[in-house]
C-alpha positions as CSV (number, residue, x, y, z in Angstrom):
1,M,96.8,104.9,109.7
2,I,97.9,105.3,106.0
3,D,94.8,107.3,105.2
4,H,95.7,109.9,107.8
5,L,99.4,109.7,106.6
6,G,98.2,110.5,103.2
7,A,96.3,113.5,104.4
8,A,98.9,114.7,106.5
9,A,101.5,114.7,103.7
10,T,99.3,116.1,101.3
11,H,98.2,118.8,103.6
12,A,101.7,119.4,104.8
13,E,103.2,119.9,101.2
14,S,100.6,122.3,100.3
15,T,100.6,124.3,103.3
16,H,104.4,124.3,104.4
17,G,106.2,123.5,101.2
18,S,109.4,122.0,102.5
19,E,108.2,121.0,105.9
20,P,106.0,117.6,105.1
21,L,108.2,115.5,107.3
22,D,107.7,117.6,110.4
23,A,103.9,117.4,109.9
24,L,104.1,113.6,109.2
25,A,106.0,113.1,112.5
26,R,103.4,115.2,114.4
27,S,100.8,113.0,112.8
28,L,102.6,109.8,113.6
29,V,103.0,110.8,117.3
30,S,99.2,111.6,117.4
31,D,98.5,108.1,116.0
32,L,100.6,106.3,118.6
33,E,98.1,107.7,121.1
34,V,95.2,105.8,119.4
35,A,94.2,102.4,120.8
36,S,95.8,99.3,119.4
37,R,94.2,97.8,116.3
38,V,95.0,95.3,113.7
39,P,96.3,96.5,110.5
40,R,94.4,95.8,107.0
41,A,97.5,95.4,104.9
42,T,101.0,96.6,105.4
43,Y,103.9,97.7,103.1
44,R,107.7,97.7,103.9
45,F,109.8,100.6,102.7
46,Q,113.3,99.7,101.9
47,F,115.1,103.2,102.3
48,N,118.4,103.7,100.4
49,S,120.4,106.3,98.5
50,K,117.9,106.2,95.7
51,F,114.7,106.0,97.7
52,G,114.4,108.3,100.6
53,F,111.7,109.7,103.1
54,R,110.5,112.1,100.5
55,D,110.2,109.3,98.1
56,A,108.1,107.3,100.5
57,L,105.7,110.3,101.0
58,K,105.2,110.6,97.3
59,V,104.0,107.0,97.1
60,I,101.6,107.1,100.3
61,P,98.6,108.1,98.4
62,Y,99.1,105.2,95.7
63,L,99.5,102.6,98.6
64,A,96.3,103.8,100.3
65,E,94.4,103.4,96.9
66,L,95.8,99.8,97.0
67,G,94.3,99.3,100.4
68,I,97.4,99.3,102.6
69,S,96.6,100.6,105.9
70,D,100.1,100.5,107.5
71,V,103.6,101.1,106.4
72,Y,106.8,100.1,108.0
73,A,110.7,100.5,107.3
74,S,113.9,98.5,107.3
75,P,116.2,99.8,110.1
76,Y,117.4,102.8,108.1
77,L,120.0,103.9,110.8
78,K,121.6,100.5,110.8
79,A,121.7,99.8,107.1
80,R,124.4,98.1,105.8
81,P,126.4,99.6,102.7
82,G,124.8,98.6,99.3
83,S,121.6,97.7,101.1
């Protein structure tokens, strides 16, 4: 999935400027329709006041180079102060 995410993020930034998250969301919905599979390697994003969604988009190509196939996140809508 991350190979596809990296491509979606790169394409979205180059073609839509400030709309990479919209393109990423569309890509994720598309990926959900794909049959289940086992991830090769995973990485957990810890979103906070100093690391947000745009920061995550920037590191996806690097994570793909490391062999990370899937990413997930802490429950960012239920984060406790200071986490």
